[in-house]
ZAFI-446184 format. One line per field, with one value per residue (C-alpha): residue number from 1; residue in one letter; chain; x, y, z. Coordinates in pm, whole numbers, plus 50000, padded with zeros to 5 digits. Layout:
ZAFI-446184
i	NUM, ...
aa	A, ...
ch	A, ...
u	X, ...
v	Y, ...
w	Z, ...
//
This chain:
ZAFI-446184
i	1, 2, 3, 4, 5, 6, 7, 8, 9, 10, 11, 12, 13, 14, 15, 16, 17, 18, 19, 20, 21, 22, 23, 24, 25, 26, 27, 28, 29, 30, 31, 32, 33, 34, 35, 36, 37, 38, 39, 40, 41, 42, 43, 44, 45, 46, 47, 48, 49, 50, 51, 52, 53, 54, 55, 56, 57, 58, 59, 60, 61, 62, 63, 64, 65, 66, 67, 68, 69, 70, 71, 72, 73, 74, 75, 76, 77, 78, 79, 80, 81, 82, 83, 84, 85, 86, 87, 88, 89, 90, 91, 92, 93, 94, 95, 96, 97, 98, 99, 100, 101, 102, 103, 104, 105, 106, 107, 108, 109, 110, 111, 112, 113, 114, 115, 116, 117, 118, 119, 120, 121, 122, 123, 124, 125, 126, 127, 128, 129, 130, 131, 132, 133, 134, 135, 136, 137, 138, 139, 140, 141, 142, 143, 144, 145, 146, 147, 148, 149, 150, 151, 152, 153, 154, 155, 156, 157, 158, 159, 160, 161, 162, 163, 164, 165, 166, 167, 168, 169, 170, 171, 172, 173, 174, 175, 176, 177, 178, 179, 180, 181, 182, 183, 184, 185, 186, 187, 188, 189, 190, 191, 192, 193, 194, 195, 196, 197, 198, 199, 200, 201, 202, 203, 204, 205, 206, 207, 208, 209, 210, 211, 212, 213, 214, 215, 216, 217, 218, 219, 220, 221, 222, 223, 224, 225, 226, 227, 228, 229, 230, 231, 232, 233, 234, 235, 236, 237, 238, 239, 240, 241, 242, 243, 244, 245, 246, 247, 248, 249, 250, 251, 252, 253, 254, 255, 256, 257, 258, 259, 260, 261, 262, 263, 264, 265, 266, 267, 268, 269, 270, 271, 272, 273, 274, 275, 276, 277, 278, 279, 280, 281, 282, 283, 284, 285, 286, 287, 288, 289, 290, 291, 292, 293, 294, 295, 296, 297, 298, 299, 300, 301, 302, 303, 304, 305, 306, 307, 308, 309, 310, 311, 312, 313, 314, 315, 316, 317, 318, 319, 320, 321, 322, 323, 324, 325, 326, 327, 328, 329, 330, 331, 332, 333, 334, 335, 336, 337, 338, 339, 340, 341, 342, 343, 344, 345, 346, 347, 348, 349, 350, 351, 352, 353, 354, 355, 356, 357, 358, 359, 360, 361, 362, 363, 364, 365, 366, 367, 368, 369, 370, 371, 372, 373, 374, 375, 376, 377, 378, 379, 380, 381, 382, 383, 384, 385, 386, 387, 388, 389, 390, 391, 392, 393, 394, 395, 396, 397, 398, 399, 400, 401, 402, 403, 404, 405, 406, 407, 408, 409, 410, 411, 412, 413, 414, 415, 416, 417, 418, 419, 420, 421, 422, 423, 424, 425, 426, 427, 428, 429, 430, 431, 432, 433, 434, 435, 436, 437, 438, 439, 440, 441, 442, 443, 444, 445, 446, 447, 448, 449, 450, 451, 452, 453, 454, 455, 456, 457, 458, 459, 460, 461, 462, 463, 464, 465, 466, 467, 468, 469, 470, 471, 472, 473, 474, 475, 476, 477, 478, 479, 480, 481, 482, 483, 484, 485, 486, 487, 488, 489, 490, 491, 492, 493, 494, 495, 496, 497, 498, 499, 500, 501, 502, 503, 504, 505, 506, 507, 508, 509, 510, 511, 512, 513, 514, 515, 516, 517, 518, 519, 520, 521, 522, 523, 524, 525, 526, 527, 528, 529, 530, 531, 532, 533, 534, 535, 536, 537, 538, 539, 540, 541, 542, 543, 544, 545, 546, 547, 548
aa	M, R, N, K, R, V, P, P, G, P, G, P, A, A, A, G, P, T, A, G, K, G, A, A, N, P, T, L, A, L, A, A, M, L, F, A, V, S, M, T, F, I, D, Q, T, I, V, S, I, A, A, P, S, I, I, D, E, L, G, L, S, A, S, G, M, Q, W, V, V, N, A, Y, L, L, A, L, A, A, F, F, A, F, G, G, R, L, S, D, I, I, G, H, R, R, V, M, L, G, G, T, L, L, F, V, V, S, S, V, L, C, G, C, V, P, A, G, D, F, A, Q, T, W, L, I, V, F, R, A, T, Q, G, L, G, A, A, L, M, F, P, A, A, L, A, V, V, I, A, V, F, P, V, E, K, R, G, R, A, L, A, L, F, F, G, L, S, G, A, L, T, A, V, G, P, L, L, G, G, W, L, T, A, W, T, W, R, A, I, F, W, V, N, V, P, I, A, V, I, A, L, V, L, A, A, M, A, H, I, P, E, T, R, R, R, E, K, L, D, V, P, G, A, V, L, V, A, V, G, M, G, L, S, V, L, G, F, Q, Q, A, S, A, W, G, W, S, S, V, A, T, W, A, C, V, V, G, G, I, V, V, L, A, A, F, C, R, Y, E, L, G, V, A, E, P, L, I, T, L, R, V, F, R, D, R, A, F, T, V, D, M, L, V, L, F, F, A, M, L, A, F, V, P, V, F, F, F, A, S, V, Y, A, Q, V, S, L, S, A, S, P, N, Q, A, A, L, Y, L, L, Y, F, F, I, G, F, G, I, A, S, Q, W, G, G, R, I, L, D, R, R, G, A, R, P, A, M, K, L, G, T, A, L, G, A, V, G, F, A, L, W, A, N, K, L, T, D, L, S, M, H, D, Q, W, P, Y, A, A, L, A, G, A, G, I, G, F, L, L, A, P, A, S, T, D, A, V, N, R, S, I, G, A, S, Y, G, E, V, T, G, I, T, Q, T, V, R, N, F, A, A, S, I, G, I, A, V, F, G, T, V, L, T, H, V, T, T, D, R, V, V, E, T, L, T, S, K, G, V, P, A, G, P, A, H, D, A, A, G, S, V, A, E, A, V, T, G, N, P, D, A, Q, E, P, A, G, D, G, R, V, A, T, L, M, R, D, S, M, D, A, I, R, L, D, F, A, E, A, N, Q, W, V, F, Y, G, M, A, I, A, L, A, V, A, Y, L, C, A, L, R, H, P, G, T, R, V, T, A, E, A, A, D, R, A, S, G, G, P, G, P, G, T, R, C, E, G, G
ch	A, A, A, A, A, A, A, A, A, A, A, A, A, A, A, A, A, A, A, A, A, A, A, A, A, A, A, A, A, A, A, A, A, A, A, A, A, A, A, A, A, A, A, A, A, A, A, A, A, A, A, A, A, A, A, A, A, A, A, A, A, A, A, A, A, A, A, A, A, A, A, A, A, A, A, A, A, A, A, A, A, A, A, A, A, A, A, A, A, A, A, A, A, A, A, A, A, A, A, A, A, A, A, A, A, A, A, A, A, A, A, A, A, A, A, A, A, A, A, A, A, A, A, A, A, A, A, A, A, A, A, A, A, A, A, A, A, A, A, A, A, A, A, A, A, A, A, A, A, A, A, A, A, A, A, A, A, A, A, A, A, A, A, A, A, A, A, A, A, A, A, A, A, A, A, A, A, A, A, A, A, A, A, A, A, A, A, A, A, A, A, A, A, A, A, A, A, A, A, A, A, A, A, A, A, A, A, A, A, A, A, A, A, A, A, A, A, A, A, A, A, A, A, A, A, A, A, A, A, A, A, A, A, A, A, A, A, A, A, A, A, A, A, A, A, A, A, A, A, A, A, A, A, A, A, A, A, A, A, A, A, A, A, A, A, A, A, A, A, A, A, A, A, A, A, A, A, A, A, A, A, A, A, A, A, A, A, A, A, A, A, A, A, A, A, A, A, A, A, A, A, A, A, A, A, A, A, A, A, A, A, A, A, A, A, A, A, A, A, A, A, A, A, A, A, A, A, A, A, A, A, A, A, A, A, A, A, A, A, A, A, A, A, A, A, A, A, A, A, A, A, A, A, A, A, A, A, A, A, A, A, A, A, A, A, A, A, A, A, A, A, A, A, A, A, A, A, A, A, A, A, A, A, A, A, A, A, A, A, A, A, A, A, A, A, A, A, A, A, A, A, A, A, A, A, A, A, A, A, A, A, A, A, A, A, A, A, A, A, A, A, A, A, A, A, A, A, A, A, A, A, A, A, A, A, A, A, A, A, A, A, A, A, A, A, A, A, A, A, A, A, A, A, A, A, A, A, A, A, A, A, A, A, A, A, A, A, A, A, A, A, A, A, A, A, A, A, A, A, A, A, A, A, A, A, A, A, A, A, A, A, A, A, A, A, A, A, A, A, A, A, A, A, A, A, A, A, A, A, A, A, A, A, A, A, A, A, A, A, A, A, A, A, A, A, A, A, A, A, A, A, A, A, A, A, A, A, A, A, A, A, A, A, A, A, A, A, A
u	76006, 75826, 75956, 75731, 75987, 75814, 76072, 76024, 76036, 76343, 76180, 76347, 76125, 76342, 76639, 76748, 77074, 77371, 77605, 77574, 77653, 77322, 77040, 76980, 76961, 76689, 76798, 77099, 77055, 76821, 77068, 77362, 77213, 77062, 77483, 77548, 77281, 77353, 77683, 77519, 77248, 77436, 77703, 77381, 77389, 77710, 77961, 77744, 77841, 78193, 78209, 78330, 78604, 78722, 78683, 78905, 79181, 79213, 79138, 78880, 78614, 78282, 78154, 78446, 78306, 77927, 78086, 78262, 77870, 77716, 77973, 77840, 77467, 77517, 77725, 77435, 77179, 77388, 77476, 77152, 76964, 77305, 77343, 77050, 77078, 77419, 77300, 77017, 77281, 77607, 77400, 77295, 77503, 77883, 77715, 77659, 77989, 78162, 78002, 78030, 78439, 78418, 78210, 78429, 78811, 78675, 78580, 78887, 79068, 78873, 78945, 79336, 79348, 79634, 79704, 79736, 79657, 79519, 79291, 78998, 79016, 79099, 78808, 78571, 78704, 78675, 78359, 78247, 78343, 78165, 77858, 77945, 77979, 77680, 77485, 77583, 77548, 77178, 76991, 77159, 77130, 76715, 76745, 76918, 76628, 76383, 76497, 76571, 76225, 75901, 75606, 75426, 75665, 75874, 75639, 75740, 76117, 76045, 75891, 76239, 76501, 76326, 76215, 76552, 76801, 76581, 76566, 76970, 76980, 76924, 77236, 77472, 77443, 77522, 77737, 77967, 77912, 78069, 78359, 78428, 78513, 78790, 78878, 78664, 78874, 78700, 78371, 78513, 78691, 78391, 78247, 78487, 78382, 78000, 78118, 78326, 77985, 77774, 78051, 78096, 77735, 77660, 77855, 77714, 77348, 77435, 77258, 77234, 77314, 77091, 77112, 76878, 76957, 76993, 77244, 77350, 77207, 77567, 77470, 77133, 77406, 77660, 77332, 77206, 77543, 77622, 77267, 77269, 77642, 77630, 77274, 77427, 77768, 77613, 77335, 77706, 77934, 77660, 77754, 78169, 78071, 77745, 77365, 77433, 77732, 77682, 77871, 77643, 77354, 77530, 77560, 77207, 77057, 77321, 77251, 76860, 76891, 77086, 76866, 76600, 76747, 76815, 76440, 76391, 76628, 76521, 76126, 76312, 76586, 76446, 76595, 76603, 76801, 76482, 76170, 76015, 75663, 75583, 75511, 75219, 75046, 74934, 74969, 75325, 75466, 75268, 75479, 75787, 75724, 75611, 75943, 76167, 76069, 76061, 76407, 76513, 76521, 76492, 76890, 77003, 76874, 77167, 77410, 77292, 77157, 77483, 77682, 77416, 77437, 77835, 77864, 77578, 77565, 77900, 77785, 78066, 77992, 77810, 77591, 77452, 77443, 77109, 77026, 76941, 76809, 76469, 76431, 76472, 76259, 75935, 76074, 76020, 75705, 75539, 75728, 75513, 75171, 75207, 75228, 74903, 74787, 74926, 74741, 74418, 74372, 74628, 74900, 74770, 74620, 74963, 75124, 74940, 74972, 75300, 75381, 75131, 75363, 75656, 75589, 75494, 75767, 76052, 75868, 75800, 76205, 76300, 76166, 76356, 76695, 76831, 76682, 77072, 76885, 76899, 76609, 76382, 76364, 76326, 75948, 75980, 76271, 76030, 75751, 75962, 76098, 75745, 75615, 75897, 75821, 75434, 75545, 75841, 75751, 75392, 75495, 75792, 75543, 75301, 75551, 75732, 75373, 75250, 75526, 75297, 75490, 75844, 76001, 76044, 76411, 76394, 76107, 76334, 76605, 76375, 76264, 76635, 76758, 76467, 76560, 76932, 76950, 76667, 76892, 77192, 77006, 76895, 77260, 77400, 77112, 77087, 77472, 77481, 77189, 77359, 77706, 77566, 77325, 77603, 77860, 77587, 77501, 77884, 77964, 77659, 77776, 78146, 78102, 77834, 78150, 78376, 78522, 78557, 78340, 78603, 78821, 78463, 78353, 78704, 78669, 78332, 78377, 78647, 78379, 78117, 78385, 78573, 78273, 78421, 78278, 78338, 78393, 78527, 78833, 78871, 78850, 79073, 79450, 79648, 79648, 79484, 79171, 78949, 79152, 79017, 78670, 78635, 78718, 78460, 78202, 78199, 77852, 77683, 77838, 77696, 77351, 77474, 77512, 77175, 77019, 77169, 77043, 76689, 76669, 76773, 76521, 76240, 76346, 76263, 75924, 75856, 75966, 75717, 75475, 75525, 75497, 75157, 74997, 75141, 74963, 74678, 74667, 74710, 74429, 74370, 74370, 74526, 74712, 74568, 74755, 74700, 74853, 75117, 75205, 75105, 75387, 75656, 75654, 75592, 75441, 75069, 74861, 74886, 74747, 74394, 74357, 74041, 73887, 74090
v	59471, 59164, 59003, 59208, 59040, 58844, 58653, 58602, 58274, 58127, 58054, 58274, 58577, 58659, 58684, 58752, 58548, 58678, 58424, 58102, 58090, 57957, 57791, 57612, 57260, 57132, 56735, 56764, 57016, 56772, 56497, 56680, 56802, 56425, 56364, 56604, 56564, 56181, 56184, 56354, 56105, 55819, 55949, 55972, 55586, 55444, 55535, 55303, 54977, 55084, 55158, 54873, 54851, 55176, 55161, 54825, 54978, 55327, 55235, 55490, 55461, 55353, 55714, 55846, 55678, 55851, 56170, 56082, 55957, 56308, 56563, 56491, 56491, 56807, 57038, 56960, 57051, 57407, 57507, 57417, 57735, 57941, 57772, 57828, 58171, 58210, 58080, 58282, 58613, 58548, 58266, 57953, 57763, 57899, 57782, 57441, 57406, 57570, 57268, 56996, 57071, 57117, 56775, 56588, 56733, 56656, 56326, 56217, 56374, 56103, 55864, 55918, 55965, 55843, 55598, 55719, 55945, 56219, 55980, 56104, 56456, 56436, 56229, 56439, 56763, 56671, 56499, 56838, 56979, 56774, 56843, 57204, 57133, 56918, 57240, 57454, 57237, 57067, 57393, 57542, 57243, 57269, 57617, 57538, 57254, 57509, 57778, 57605, 57408, 57601, 57636, 57340, 57129, 57195, 56963, 56634, 56756, 56821, 56501, 56296, 56489, 56426, 56069, 55983, 56174, 55996, 55658, 55671, 55656, 55275, 55266, 55400, 55023, 54809, 54989, 55058, 54663, 54611, 54853, 54790, 54408, 54590, 54901, 55111, 55411, 55331, 55479, 55811, 55826, 55668, 56028, 56140, 56023, 56114, 56436, 56473, 56343, 56591, 56886, 56765, 56747, 57076, 57228, 57065, 57193, 57584, 57636, 58032, 58235, 58389, 58560, 58806, 59139, 59052, 59093, 58760, 58688, 58576, 58594, 58398, 58149, 58155, 58161, 57824, 57647, 57732, 57638, 57288, 57212, 57248, 57092, 56724, 56784, 56769, 56470, 56307, 56339, 56257, 55889, 55994, 56290, 56097, 56226, 56407, 56617, 56988, 56992, 56763, 57018, 57299, 57229, 57075, 57357, 57634, 57487, 57545, 57882, 58015, 57836, 58035, 58307, 58233, 58224, 58585, 58701, 58598, 58717, 59082, 59080, 59187, 58905, 58643, 58308, 58082, 58229, 58164, 58300, 57959, 57830, 57981, 57748, 57449, 57244, 57301, 57338, 56956, 56801, 56937, 56790, 56471, 56458, 56540, 56228, 56029, 56162, 56044, 55685, 55682, 55772, 55667, 55307, 55268, 55352, 55142, 54812, 54798, 54769, 54511, 54319, 54275, 54253, 54054, 53846, 53822, 53916, 54096, 54448, 54298, 54074, 54322, 54562, 54279, 54278, 54673, 54580, 54427, 54803, 54963, 54709, 54833, 55130, 55193, 54961, 55203, 55557, 55479, 55384, 55722, 55949, 55808, 55866, 56205, 56268, 56169, 56224, 56507, 56429, 56327, 55958, 55906, 56049, 55835, 55535, 55578, 55660, 55388, 55154, 55272, 55223, 54906, 54755, 54931, 54774, 54430, 54469, 54549, 54251, 54004, 54154, 53911, 53643, 53613, 53528, 53756, 53527, 53584, 54008, 54069, 54100, 54396, 54547, 54570, 54681, 54945, 55083, 55104, 55323, 55538, 55541, 55574, 55944, 56106, 56214, 56281, 56512, 56690, 56708, 56912, 57123, 57241, 57298, 57524, 57765, 58107, 58306, 58186, 58042, 57652, 57669, 57854, 57630, 57325, 57466, 57454, 57093, 56954, 57181, 57001, 56651, 56669, 56786, 56540, 56274, 56423, 56454, 56053, 55945, 56118, 56029, 55647, 55591, 55706, 55481, 55166, 55248, 55307, 54990, 54761, 54855, 54732, 54415, 54323, 54430, 54148, 53916, 53923, 53962, 53669, 53492, 53605, 53894, 54139, 54428, 54702, 54493, 54419, 54760, 54841, 54559, 54620, 55013, 54869, 54655, 54983, 55194, 54948, 54789, 54573, 54384, 53985, 53996, 53617, 53782, 54066, 53816, 53989, 53849, 53788, 53514, 53694, 53600, 53888, 53849, 53431, 53503, 53782, 53499, 53255, 53467, 53614, 53476, 53605, 53949, 53972, 53882, 54159, 54380, 54288, 54345, 54700, 54777, 54681, 54997, 55228, 55015, 55077, 55409, 55453, 55293, 55536, 55872, 55692, 55701, 56070, 56140, 55966, 56182, 56493, 56361, 56348, 56720, 56791, 56986, 56731, 57000, 57008, 57265, 57279, 57242, 57657, 57757, 57527, 57714, 58039, 57959, 57870, 58116, 58442, 58650, 58541, 58634, 58279, 57929, 57803, 57453, 57242, 56956, 56625
w	14061, 13898, 13561, 13258, 12973, 12725, 12520, 12130, 11982, 11864, 11493, 11214, 11290, 11629, 11449, 11130, 10954, 11038, 10887, 10665, 10301, 10055, 10182, 10525, 10472, 10723, 10682, 10731, 10989, 11204, 11134, 11245, 11596, 11640, 11649, 11861, 12079, 12091, 12317, 12596, 12633, 12561, 12833, 13111, 13101, 12970, 13274, 13493, 13320, 13331, 13681, 13846, 13600, 13680, 14060, 14019, 13758, 13900, 14276, 14348, 14608, 14557, 14685, 14439, 14124, 14239, 14206, 13805, 13731, 13930, 13829, 13445, 13547, 13802, 13520, 13286, 13516, 13663, 13324, 13078, 13126, 13122, 12780, 12633, 12683, 12574, 12234, 12229, 12285, 12059, 11836, 11828, 11563, 11735, 12061, 11948, 11798, 12078, 12295, 12101, 12068, 12471, 12517, 12265, 12392, 12762, 12652, 12505, 12842, 13063, 12842, 12947, 13289, 13413, 13713, 14062, 14349, 14103, 13868, 14072, 14069, 13703, 13578, 13818, 13688, 13292, 13358, 13458, 13156, 12971, 13128, 13044, 12711, 12710, 12846, 12572, 12283, 12395, 12397, 12130, 11879, 11940, 11887, 11570, 11461, 11571, 11363, 11058, 11027, 10903, 11175, 10978, 10976, 11340, 11525, 11342, 11383, 11761, 11816, 11595, 11775, 12101, 12046, 11876, 12121, 12404, 12266, 12258, 12646, 12553, 12384, 12620, 12797, 12515, 12406, 12726, 12739, 12403, 12476, 12813, 12702, 12536, 12758, 13006, 12818, 12505, 12649, 12631, 12332, 12105, 12134, 11880, 11558, 11600, 11686, 11384, 11188, 11389, 11300, 10946, 10876, 11019, 10807, 10524, 10635, 10624, 10914, 10959, 11257, 11447, 11786, 12016, 12156, 12531, 12844, 13007, 13349, 13536, 13902, 13821, 13692, 13944, 14236, 13997, 14002, 14359, 14481, 14306, 14385, 14769, 14811, 14608, 14778, 15131, 15013, 14830, 15169, 15377, 15351, 15450, 15657, 15845, 15883, 16163, 16061, 16040, 15778, 15543, 15641, 15624, 15261, 15207, 15391, 15243, 14915, 14934, 15051, 14755, 14561, 14699, 14650, 14337, 14243, 14403, 14200, 13872, 13972, 14000, 13703, 13324, 13152, 13405, 13334, 13391, 13319, 13652, 13552, 13359, 13739, 13725, 13492, 13771, 13529, 13404, 13807, 13813, 13516, 13679, 14006, 13840, 13654, 13952, 14156, 13869, 13756, 14130, 13994, 13591, 13575, 13884, 13835, 13556, 13787, 14083, 13887, 13680, 14030, 14137, 13837, 13841, 14170, 14321, 14025, 13952, 13584, 13338, 13193, 12903, 13089, 13276, 12976, 12864, 13244, 13208, 12850, 13039, 13168, 12859, 12647, 12870, 12834, 12461, 12418, 12675, 12511, 12237, 12429, 12648, 12341, 12176, 12540, 12545, 12186, 12263, 12637, 12737, 13007, 13322, 13232, 13089, 13420, 13649, 13493, 13449, 13769, 13942, 13731, 13810, 14206, 14166, 13917, 14114, 14453, 14280, 14122, 14482, 14656, 14363, 14417, 14675, 14484, 14298, 13930, 13621, 13487, 13804, 13779, 13437, 13436, 13684, 13538, 13271, 13422, 13630, 13271, 13113, 13415, 13351, 12927, 13043, 13181, 13031, 12709, 12801, 13141, 12903, 12608, 12801, 12996, 12706, 12523, 12795, 12769, 12773, 12570, 12647, 12329, 12337, 12456, 12793, 12879, 12807, 13010, 13263, 13230, 13164, 13489, 13670, 13517, 13562, 13900, 14033, 13880, 14035, 14406, 14327, 14269, 14607, 14844, 14711, 14697, 15052, 15187, 14959, 15124, 15521, 15465, 15272, 15519, 15848, 15627, 15599, 15959, 16078, 15869, 15987, 16338, 16332, 16228, 16513, 16363, 16650, 16585, 16490, 16265, 16139, 16091, 15913, 15643, 15596, 15543, 15280, 15110, 15026, 14958, 14693, 14497, 14176, 13914, 13950, 14322, 14272, 14126, 14374, 14678, 15003, 14932, 15284, 15544, 15844, 16039, 15869, 15524, 15543, 15673, 15410, 15099, 15294, 15339, 14952, 14861, 15186, 15114, 14791, 14925, 15157, 14876, 14731, 15070, 15014, 14695, 14830, 15021, 14721, 14502, 14741, 14754, 14371, 14419, 14687, 14423, 14155, 14487, 14516, 14168, 14106, 14448, 14205, 13892, 14081, 14133, 13726, 13570, 13321, 13037, 12740, 12506, 12179, 11846, 11791, 12132, 12133, 11746, 11919, 12189, 11984, 11752, 11987, 12255, 12337, 12621, 12724, 12601, 12567, 12711, 12663, 12923, 12878
//
């Protein structure tokens, strides 16, 4: 049967307070939620800067390090909607506090990873539990902000919540560069004081507990987690298994089939994990497609640009952080303009401009990677960042405004699931491309210097799977012919790695170009303030739009 439920909004009218002493303090509550969710945004980027140092100290492979980054994003995507529904059922404040504690405990354990064979498994497991903590914390924190602010002040509070928390993504690389200079383990431990501040502010804010009497869609949560996990596993392991491997395509196709089964199941359940009926709105569907293809580049660029800077440019972690700052300068400036365009003309112009600039910026940036000059690349990095900045907030805000009677939390659950799943796919696919192209380029370099094909391929595979920062200090040891030629070829190998990264950045440009084609399909309508208030405050027959 079709889903007929119209979920109530998460505001105070949705459920009465069941806990809390005294009146809630909205300002303190907002501050507490911002500190809490800041950890989730910082952790999307901070690990990228430390990646070469982690690989070097723990002896991880490059694909293993990609799993460390991806485990967090994948868990966040797979369980975000589950976290939102759980907080609706057992209480927003309770789930926010539980998610924060799980996140910070996992952070401490990530920083305490022991050296040895178990290191990679340890990091991947606790990065995944970090992602689970973030998936519980973020939607609950959003619901708390909506619950404590009256409707007439909710818009400004949400703008501040999304604006400041999103801007904190830029803090990750800078903080990561500074902390990694001391020890890379500190990038995880820094979450402890932030979490303490969030928990203290939450206690002082007297946040009321709100909940709804609903069933938790456990089968839906299992299906979406399995589907996402299988598909990302296939893309990620293609670098090791090969694209012709049955296992690779079994995982990719199997994941897609499970996700299709999830969608079919959700349409027939009375209280679904994700309200898929919002996709009946063409504008919402276009928003999601633009976000998906844009996020294939947005989060992955931090990982690949950071490793490129530390390998091909021989940059230190701090220098790599400054390299990423060029991207964020463009992103930050364009974000302000994107919001103004959204207010005046709707999301379509902002998305068209952003996707076009992003495609051009990433393509020009890719073309300059082989110059091995950080100074020559900054205009194109800033242009790529500006493209993402123009489109990200308008696409996300337009999607949330089109909730069609669903709560902000439910629709944000969809947008965050799409964004983080796309980021996981991007890291997996581009990581596989990088490994394959690096291997091929290094083989060509070594065979041109007289190394036999077999040893050259083995050495090239080692280079591709053991990417470390400061390559001058990581030259191969030994007196054998291959080791000697490898040492003599380090400049050429750095260029090989830059050429491999070109493929990745051109891929990001293509993703933005596809997003542009999707943006052209947006109807150009704008959601009125009246409709947005009705969507956030409770059930309604739909949203009233006007031409833009």
